[in-house]
PDB file as gemmi writes it, atoms N, CA and C in Angstrom:
CRYST1    1.000    1.000    1.000  90.00  90.00  90.00 P 1                      
ATOM      1  N   UNK A   1     191.464 122.813 238.875  1.00  0.00           N  
ATOM      2  CA  UNK A   1     192.477 122.528 237.880  1.00  0.00           C  
ATOM      3  C   UNK A   1     192.069 121.329 237.033  1.00  0.00           C  
ATOM      4  N   UNK A   2     191.371 120.373 237.635  1.00  0.00           N  
ATOM      5  CA  UNK A   2     190.930 119.207 236.878  1.00  0.00           C  
ATOM      6  C   UNK A   2     189.953 119.596 235.777  1.00  0.00           C  
ATOM      7  N   UNK A   3     189.142 120.633 236.023  1.00  0.00           N  
ATOM      8  CA  UNK A   3     188.189 121.080 235.013  1.00  0.00           C  
ATOM      9  C   UNK A   3     188.913 121.628 233.796  1.00  0.00           C  
ATOM     10  N   UNK A   4     190.023 122.352 234.014  1.00  0.00           N  
ATOM     11  CA  UNK A   4     190.789 122.900 232.898  1.00  0.00           C  
ATOM     12  C   UNK A   4     191.381 121.779 232.052  1.00  0.00           C  
ATOM     13  N   UNK A   5     191.884 120.765 232.686  1.00  0.00           N  
ATOM     14  CA  UNK A   5     192.458 119.636 231.961  1.00  0.00           C  
ATOM     15  C   UNK A   5     191.370 118.921 231.176  1.00  0.00           C  
ATOM     16  N   UNK A   6     190.186 118.765 231.759  1.00  0.00           N  
ATOM     17  CA  UNK A   6     189.088 118.103 231.065  1.00  0.00           C  
ATOM     18  C   UNK A   6     188.662 118.871 229.828  1.00  0.00           C  
ATOM     19  N   UNK A   7     188.681 120.198 229.881  1.00  0.00           N  
ATOM     20  CA  UNK A   7     188.323 121.000 228.713  1.00  0.00           C  
ATOM     21  C   UNK A   7     189.317 120.752 227.594  1.00  0.00           C  
ATOM     22  N   UNK A   8     190.598 120.720 227.918  1.00  0.00           N  
ATOM     23  CA  UNK A   8     191.623 120.479 226.906  1.00  0.00           C  
ATOM     24  C   UNK A   8     191.509 119.061 226.362  1.00  0.00           C  
ATOM     25  N   UNK A   9     191.223 118.100 227.204  1.00  0.00           N  
ATOM     26  CA  UNK A   9     191.105 116.716 226.756  1.00  0.00           C  
ATOM     27  C   UNK A   9     189.894 116.513 225.859  1.00  0.00           C  
ATOM     28  N   UNK A  10     188.842 117.306 226.034  1.00  0.00           N  
ATOM     29  CA  UNK A  10     187.644 117.173 225.215  1.00  0.00           C  
ATOM     30  C   UNK A  10     187.822 117.771 223.823  1.00  0.00           C  
ATOM     31  N   UNK A  11     188.791 118.673 223.651  1.00  0.00           N  
ATOM     32  CA  UNK A  11     189.012 119.294 222.345  1.00  0.00           C  
ATOM     33  C   UNK A  11     189.676 118.287 221.413  1.00  0.00           C  
ATOM     34  N   UNK A  12     189.248 118.293 220.166  1.00  0.00           N  
ATOM     35  CA  UNK A  12     189.861 117.395 219.189  1.00  0.00           C  
ATOM     36  C   UNK A  12     191.194 117.973 218.732  1.00  0.00           C  
ATOM     37  N   UNK A  13     191.990 117.148 218.089  1.00  0.00           N  
ATOM     38  CA  UNK A  13     193.298 117.582 217.629  1.00  0.00           C  
ATOM     39  C   UNK A  13     193.220 118.718 216.630  1.00  0.00           C  
ATOM     40  N   UNK A  14     192.220 118.684 215.757  1.00  0.00           N  
ATOM     41  CA  UNK A  14     192.064 119.744 214.762  1.00  0.00           C  
ATOM     42  C   UNK A  14     191.742 121.088 215.387  1.00  0.00           C  
ATOM     43  N   UNK A  15     190.888 121.082 216.404  1.00  0.00           N  
ATOM     44  CA  UNK A  15     190.539 122.332 217.082  1.00  0.00           C  
ATOM     45  C   UNK A  15     191.738 122.898 217.830  1.00  0.00           C  
ATOM     46  N   UNK A  16     192.502 122.028 218.457  1.00  0.00           N  
ATOM     47  CA  UNK A  16     193.693 122.483 219.170  1.00  0.00           C  
ATOM     48  C   UNK A  16     194.694 123.072 218.190  1.00  0.00           C  
ATOM     49  N   UNK A  17     194.878 122.406 217.039  1.00  0.00           N  
ATOM     50  CA  UNK A  17     195.815 122.905 216.039  1.00  0.00           C  
ATOM     51  C   UNK A  17     195.387 124.279 215.524  1.00  0.00           C  
ATOM     52  N   UNK A  18     194.101 124.465 215.227  1.00  0.00           N  
ATOM     53  CA  UNK A  18     193.625 125.762 214.743  1.00  0.00           C  
ATOM     54  C   UNK A  18     193.780 126.843 215.808  1.00  0.00           C  
ATOM     55  N   UNK A  19     193.514 126.504 217.057  1.00  0.00           N  
ATOM     56  CA  UNK A  19     193.694 127.460 218.138  1.00  0.00           C  
ATOM     57  C   UNK A  19     195.153 127.891 218.238  1.00  0.00           C  
ATOM     58  N   UNK A  20     196.060 126.935 218.193  1.00  0.00           N  
ATOM     59  CA  UNK A  20     197.486 127.254 218.253  1.00  0.00           C  
ATOM     60  C   UNK A  20     197.906 128.060 217.029  1.00  0.00           C  
ATOM     61  N   UNK A  21     197.338 127.749 215.845  1.00  0.00           N  
ATOM     62  CA  UNK A  21     197.692 128.478 214.632  1.00  0.00           C  
ATOM     63  C   UNK A  21     197.260 129.939 214.729  1.00  0.00           C  
ATOM     64  N   UNK A  22     196.043 130.190 215.204  1.00  0.00           N  
ATOM     65  CA  UNK A  22     195.584 131.567 215.339  1.00  0.00           C  
ATOM     66  C   UNK A  22     196.406 132.324 216.378  1.00  0.00           C  
ATOM     67  N   UNK A  23     196.779 131.668 217.450  1.00  0.00           N  
ATOM     68  CA  UNK A  23     197.632 132.317 218.445  1.00  0.00           C  
ATOM     69  C   UNK A  23     199.010 132.625 217.871  1.00  0.00           C  
ATOM     70  N   UNK A  24     199.540 131.723 217.045  1.00  0.00           N  
ATOM     71  CA  UNK A  24     200.855 131.978 216.459  1.00  0.00           C  
ATOM     72  C   UNK A  24     200.793 133.102 215.428  1.00  0.00           C  
ATOM     73  N   UNK A  25     199.669 133.261 214.726  1.00  0.00           N  
ATOM     74  CA  UNK A  25     199.512 134.403 213.818  1.00  0.00           C  
ATOM     75  C   UNK A  25     199.557 135.700 214.615  1.00  0.00           C  
ATOM     76  N   UNK A  26     198.890 135.726 215.762  1.00  0.00           N  
ATOM     77  CA  UNK A  26     198.907 136.920 216.607  1.00  0.00           C  
ATOM     78  C   UNK A  26     200.319 137.226 217.093  1.00  0.00           C  
ATOM     79  N   UNK A  27     201.060 136.209 217.470  1.00  0.00           N  
ATOM     80  CA  UNK A  27     202.444 136.409 217.919  1.00  0.00           C  
ATOM     81  C   UNK A  27     203.298 136.951 216.782  1.00  0.00           C  
ATOM     82  N   UNK A  28     203.128 136.417 215.573  1.00  0.00           N  
ATOM     83  CA  UNK A  28     203.928 136.880 214.439  1.00  0.00           C  
ATOM     84  C   UNK A  28     203.589 138.326 214.080  1.00  0.00           C  
ATOM     85  N   UNK A  29     202.315 138.711 214.160  1.00  0.00           N  
ATOM     86  CA  UNK A  29     201.954 140.108 213.913  1.00  0.00           C  
ATOM     87  C   UNK A  29     202.555 141.014 214.976  1.00  0.00           C  
ATOM     88  N   UNK A  30     202.579 140.555 216.218  1.00  0.00           N  
ATOM     89  CA  UNK A  30     203.195 141.340 217.284  1.00  0.00           C  
ATOM     90  C   UNK A  30     204.683 141.536 217.011  1.00  0.00           C  
ATOM     91  N   UNK A  31     205.361 140.480 216.589  1.00  0.00           N  
ATOM     92  CA  UNK A  31     206.784 140.599 216.281  1.00  0.00           C  
ATOM     93  C   UNK A  31     207.023 141.475 215.059  1.00  0.00           C  
ATOM     94  N   UNK A  32     206.094 141.476 214.116  1.00  0.00           N  
ATOM     95  CA  UNK A  32     206.243 142.286 212.904  1.00  0.00           C  
ATOM     96  C   UNK A  32     205.980 143.762 213.167  1.00  0.00           C  
ATOM     97  N   UNK A  33     205.323 144.093 214.260  1.00  0.00           N  
ATOM     98  CA  UNK A  33     205.004 145.488 214.539  1.00  0.00           C  
ATOM     99  C   UNK A  33     206.214 146.275 215.035  1.00  0.00           C  
ATOM    100  N   UNK A  34     207.289 145.591 215.333  1.00  0.00           N  
ATOM    101  CA  UNK A  34     208.505 146.281 215.756  1.00  0.00           C  
ATOM    102  C   UNK A  34     209.119 147.006 214.565  1.00  0.00           C  
ATOM    103  N   UNK A  35     209.894 148.059 214.804  1.00  0.00           N  
ATOM    104  CA  UNK A  35     210.543 148.748 213.684  1.00  0.00           C  
ATOM    105  C   UNK A  35     211.572 147.848 213.002  1.00  0.00           C  
ATOM    106  N   UNK A  36     211.774 148.081 211.720  1.00  0.00           N  
ATOM    107  CA  UNK A  36     212.717 147.264 210.958  1.00  0.00           C  
ATOM    108  C   UNK A  36     211.991 146.143 210.246  1.00  0.00           C  
ATOM    109  N   UNK A  37     212.753 145.302 209.602  1.00  0.00           N  
ATOM    110  CA  UNK A  37     212.175 144.180 208.868  1.00  0.00           C  
ATOM    111  C   UNK A  37     211.869 143.031 209.814  1.00  0.00           C  
ATOM    112  N   UNK A  38     210.705 142.404 209.657  1.00  0.00           N  
ATOM    113  CA  UNK A  38     210.380 141.248 210.501  1.00  0.00           C  
ATOM    114  C   UNK A  38     211.109 140.000 210.015  1.00  0.00           C  
ATOM    115  N   UNK A  39     211.089 138.969 210.829  1.00  0.00           N  
ATOM    116  CA  UNK A  39     211.629 137.671 210.433  1.00  0.00           C  
ATOM    117  C   UNK A  39     210.701 137.095 209.375  1.00  0.00           C  
ATOM    118  N   UNK A  40     211.208 136.929 208.169  1.00  0.00           N  
ATOM    119  CA  UNK A  40     210.385 136.455 207.062  1.00  0.00           C  
ATOM    120  C   UNK A  40     210.885 135.077 206.656  1.00  0.00           C  
ATOM    121  N   UNK A  41     210.007 134.086 206.747  1.00  0.00           N  
ATOM    122  CA  UNK A  41     210.319 132.722 206.343  1.00  0.00           C  
ATOM    123  C   UNK A  41     209.643 132.430 205.011  1.00  0.00           C  
ATOM    124  N   UNK A  42     210.045 131.364 204.326  1.00  0.00           N  
ATOM    125  CA  UNK A  42     209.359 131.012 203.084  1.00  0.00           C  
ATOM    126  C   UNK A  42     207.867 130.794 203.331  1.00  0.00           C  
ATOM    127  N   UNK A  43     207.054 131.396 202.501  1.00  0.00           N  
ATOM    128  CA  UNK A  43     205.609 131.317 202.657  1.00  0.00           C  
ATOM    129  C   UNK A  43     205.008 132.583 203.225  1.00  0.00           C  
ATOM    130  N   UNK A  44     205.837 133.475 203.750  1.00  0.00           N  
ATOM    131  CA  UNK A  44     205.349 134.748 204.265  1.00  0.00           C  
ATOM    132  C   UNK A  44     205.254 135.760 203.130  1.00  0.00           C  
ATOM    133  N   UNK A  45     204.336 136.683 203.269  1.00  0.00           N  
ATOM    134  CA  UNK A  45     204.179 137.756 202.293  1.00  0.00           C  
ATOM    135  C   UNK A  45     204.552 139.051 202.995  1.00  0.00           C  
ATOM    136  N   UNK A  46     205.557 139.750 202.464  1.00  0.00           N  
ATOM    137  CA  UNK A  46     206.024 140.993 203.071  1.00  0.00           C  
ATOM    138  C   UNK A  46     206.325 141.992 201.969  1.00  0.00           C  
ATOM    139  N   UNK A  47     205.630 143.113 201.968  1.00  0.00           N  
ATOM    140  CA  UNK A  47     205.905 144.188 201.022  1.00  0.00           C  
ATOM    141  C   UNK A  47     205.913 145.503 201.770  1.00  0.00           C  
ATOM    142  N   UNK A  48     206.714 146.427 201.266  1.00  0.00           N  
ATOM    143  CA  UNK A  48     206.791 147.758 201.855  1.00  0.00           C  
ATOM    144  C   UNK A  48     206.695 148.772 200.725  1.00  0.00           C  
ATOM    145  N   UNK A  49     205.739 149.679 200.845  1.00  0.00           N  
ATOM    146  CA  UNK A  49     205.566 150.758 199.876  1.00  0.00           C  
ATOM    147  C   UNK A  49     205.469 152.058 200.654  1.00  0.00           C  
ATOM    148  N   UNK A  50     206.514 152.834 200.602  1.00  0.00           N  
ATOM    149  CA  UNK A  50     206.536 154.086 201.354  1.00  0.00           C  
ATOM    150  C   UNK A  50     206.516 153.817 202.847  1.00  0.00           C  
ATOM    151  N   UNK A  51     205.545 154.390 203.518  1.00  0.00           N  
ATOM    152  CA  UNK A  51     205.419 154.202 204.967  1.00  0.00           C  
ATOM    153  C   UNK A  51     204.538 153.003 205.318  1.00  0.00           C  
ATOM    154  N   UNK A  52     203.905 152.416 204.319  1.00  0.00           N  
ATOM    155  CA  UNK A  52     203.012 151.282 204.567  1.00  0.00           C  
ATOM    156  C   UNK A  52     203.757 149.974 204.373  1.00  0.00           C  
ATOM    157  N   UNK A  53     203.485 149.030 205.246  1.00  0.00           N  
ATOM    158  CA  UNK A  53     204.040 147.693 205.060  1.00  0.00           C  
ATOM    159  C   UNK A  53     202.938 146.670 205.261  1.00  0.00           C  
ATOM    160  N   UNK A  54     203.005 145.634 204.464  1.00  0.00           N  
ATOM    161  CA  UNK A  54     202.040 144.548 204.541  1.00  0.00           C  
ATOM    162  C   UNK A  54     202.807 143.282 204.884  1.00  0.00           C  
ATOM    163  N   UNK A  55     202.403 142.638 205.964  1.00  0.00           N  
ATOM    164  CA  UNK A  55     203.074 141.414 206.404  1.00  0.00           C  
ATOM    165  C   UNK A  55     202.018 140.377 206.719  1.00  0.00           C  
ATOM    166  N   UNK A  56     201.986 139.308 205.953  1.00  0.00           N  
ATOM    167  CA  UNK A  56     201.076 138.196 206.193  1.00  0.00           C  
ATOM    168  C   UNK A  56     201.912 136.969 206.546  1.00  0.00           C  
ATOM    169  N   UNK A  57     201.943 136.596 207.822  1.00  0.00           N  
ATOM    170  CA  UNK A  57     202.824 135.512 208.269  1.00  0.00           C  
ATOM    171  C   UNK A  57     202.223 134.128 208.053  1.00  0.00           C  
ATOM    172  N   UNK A  58     201.914 133.796 206.815  1.00  0.00           N  
ATOM    173  CA  UNK A  58     201.287 132.505 206.528  1.00  0.00           C  
ATOM    174  C   UNK A  58     202.254 131.362 206.845  1.00  0.00           C  
ATOM    175  N   UNK A  59     203.457 131.423 206.303  1.00  0.00           N  
ATOM    176  CA  UNK A  59     204.433 130.348 206.510  1.00  0.00           C  
ATOM    177  C   UNK A  59     204.923 130.268 207.943  1.00  0.00           C  
ATOM    178  N   UNK A  60     205.304 131.417 208.500  1.00  0.00           N  
ATOM    179  CA  UNK A  60     205.838 131.432 209.867  1.00  0.00           C  
ATOM    180  C   UNK A  60     204.821 130.918 210.873  1.00  0.00           C  
ATOM    181  N   UNK A  61     203.588 131.375 210.751  1.00  0.00           N  
ATOM    182  CA  UNK A  61     202.578 130.947 211.715  1.00  0.00           C  
ATOM    183  C   UNK A  61     202.262 129.466 211.561  1.00  0.00           C  
ATOM    184  N   UNK A  62     202.301 128.966 210.326  1.00  0.00           N  
ATOM    185  CA  UNK A  62     202.038 127.541 210.119  1.00  0.00           C  
ATOM    186  C   UNK A  62     203.158 126.692 210.711  1.00  0.00           C  
ATOM    187  N   UNK A  63     204.422 127.086 210.479  1.00  0.00           N  
ATOM    188  CA  UNK A  63     205.556 126.350 211.051  1.00  0.00           C  
ATOM    189  C   UNK A  63     205.491 126.367 212.574  1.00  0.00           C  
ATOM    190  N   UNK A  64     205.227 127.549 213.139  1.00  0.00           N  
ATOM    191  CA  UNK A  64     205.152 127.681 214.590  1.00  0.00           C  
ATOM    192  C   UNK A  64     204.001 126.854 215.156  1.00  0.00           C  
ATOM    193  N   UNK A  65     202.862 126.845 214.477  1.00  0.00           N  
ATOM    194  CA  UNK A  65     201.711 126.076 214.950  1.00  0.00           C  
ATOM    195  C   UNK A  65     201.993 124.579 214.924  1.00  0.00           C  
ATOM    196  N   UNK A  66     202.666 124.106 213.892  1.00  0.00           N  
ATOM    197  CA  UNK A  66     202.992 122.678 213.810  1.00  0.00           C  
ATOM    198  C   UNK A  66     203.931 122.278 214.941  1.00  0.00           C  
ATOM    199  N   UNK A  67     204.951 123.081 215.185  1.00  0.00           N  
ATOM    200  CA  UNK A  67     205.908 122.779 216.257  1.00  0.00           C  
ATOM    201  C   UNK A  67     205.211 122.802 217.615  1.00  0.00           C  
ATOM    202  N   UNK A  68     204.399 123.826 217.867  1.00  0.00           N  
ATOM    203  CA  UNK A  68     203.699 123.908 219.146  1.00  0.00           C  
ATOM    204  C   UNK A  68     202.686 122.783 219.310  1.00  0.00           C  
ATOM    205  N   UNK A  69     202.033 122.385 218.231  1.00  0.00           N  
ATOM    206  CA  UNK A  69     201.068 121.285 218.288  1.00  0.00           C  
ATOM    207  C   UNK A  69     201.765 119.981 218.664  1.00  0.00           C  
ATOM    208  N   UNK A  70     202.913 119.723 218.063  1.00  0.00           N  
ATOM    209  CA  UNK A  70     203.662 118.501 218.383  1.00  0.00           C  
ATOM    210  C   UNK A  70     204.114 118.524 219.840  1.00  0.00           C  
ATOM    211  N   UNK A  71     204.619 119.663 220.300  1.00  0.00           N  
ATOM    212  CA  UNK A  71     205.033 119.771 221.701  1.00  0.00           C  
ATOM    213  C   UNK A  71     203.837 119.616 222.642  1.00  0.00           C  
ATOM    214  N   UNK A  72     202.720 120.217 222.279  1.00  0.00           N  
ATOM    215  CA  UNK A  72     201.514 120.127 223.098  1.00  0.00           C  
ATOM    216  C   UNK A  72     201.055 118.682 223.217  1.00  0.00           C  
ATOM    217  N   UNK A  73     201.034 117.965 222.097  1.00  0.00           N  
ATOM    218  CA  UNK A  73     200.626 116.557 222.110  1.00  0.00           C  
ATOM    219  C   UNK A  73     201.609 115.709 222.918  1.00  0.00           C  
ATOM    220  N   UNK A  74     202.898 116.027 222.837  1.00  0.00           N  
ATOM    221  CA  UNK A  74     203.920 115.259 223.536  1.00  0.00           C  
ATOM    222  C   UNK A  74     203.812 115.451 225.047  1.00  0.00           C  
ATOM    223  N   UNK A  75     203.672 116.714 225.489  1.00  0.00           N  
ATOM    224  CA  UNK A  75     203.677 116.988 226.917  1.00  0.00           C  
ATOM    225  C   UNK A  75     202.342 116.697 227.595  1.00  0.00           C  
ATOM    226  N   UNK A  76     201.235 116.882 226.900  1.00  0.00           N  
ATOM    227  CA  UNK A  76     199.932 116.709 227.535  1.00  0.00           C  
ATOM    228  C   UNK A  76     199.253 115.402 227.158  1.00  0.00           C  
ATOM    229  N   UNK A  77     199.856 114.611 226.298  1.00  0.00           N  
ATOM    230  CA  UNK A  77     199.363 113.275 225.925  1.00  0.00           C  
ATOM    231  C   UNK A  77     197.890 113.300 225.516  1.00  0.00           C  
ATOM    232  N   UNK A  78     197.552 114.208 224.604  1.00  0.00           N  
ATOM    233  CA  UNK A  78     196.159 114.325 224.151  1.00  0.00           C  
ATOM    234  C   UNK A  78     195.955 113.463 222.934  1.00  0.00           C  
TER     235      UNK A  78                                                      
END                                                                             
């Protein structure tokens, strides 16, 4: 377990933020794959043409990444 903590401690803040941002994009795409309209926040791109829909969660993933980054820094003291 100490090795896992050391790996996280060696990562810089920017790398951790990008990792959390990419994970939050994946979560937002997963939530958007459900039927119906996804949760769209300012900064997101959502269009529907016929049976095709395009959802780019730029704003949502950025907001989620910032919140998770702050919580991560608070709880793990990195």
